[in-house]
PAMITOR-882771 format. One record per residue (C-alpha): residue in one letter; x, y, z. Coordinates in steps of 0.1 Angstrom, whole numbers, plus 5000, padded with zeros to 4 digits. Layout:
BEGIN
AXYZ...
END
This chain:
BEGIN
N204556553458P204656633496G201556873496P201057223500K203657423519G201757683541K200257973524H203358073504N201158083473E198258223491A197458613485P198258783522I195758953540L196159353550K196459263584D199259003578L201359273560V201259533588C203959353607I206759333576E208759633585V209759823554P212560043556P210960413551D213160493523K212660153504W208560143502F208360333470Q210760093454L209059803467G205559923453L207259933419Q208459593422L204959483433N203859603399I201859923414P201960223388E204460493396Y201660733394Q199760583420L202960563443D203360953439V199660993447I200160773481R203460993488V201661323483N198661223505N200861123534P203961393532T205061313569N203560953575V206060693560N204060393578N200660543561C202560523529I203460183535M200160063546E198460213512M200960063491F200359733505S196359803501A197159903463W198659583457L196459383473N193259563457G194259483417A198159483413A198959283383G201258983383G199658793413V199158883446T201158613467Y203758573496A206058423470A205558763449L206058983477E209158753488E210458793452A210159203450L212159193484I214759013471R214759233440I215159543463G217859393484L215859303516N216558943517S216158913556L212659073548A212058813522A213158533545L210558693575V207858683545V208458303538Q208558223576S205358403582S203458233551E204557873561G202057873589P200458073616S202458183644Q200058023668S197857753668V194457793673P192657543696
END
């Protein structure tokens, strides 16, 4: 076994997710794939009728704060692939494999 492959099986944190540019018409589908209940996504949508970016951030926050099924980069990658966002899934894999900058 070559050892751990970055953070792929670790839980992401909200600040790491802000750079994931989910298309405005896909955030609800992504939330469903991340096992966030539909009623919770509906509340997010109603609370942010004109601000899709807030919807996306609240969706990720809901996922990080208790979605069933594991909160990992791997789970996010799988959810993105299931809704056809393969190129975005590849970026998630890339960002989970290590920090973009090394800290001295």
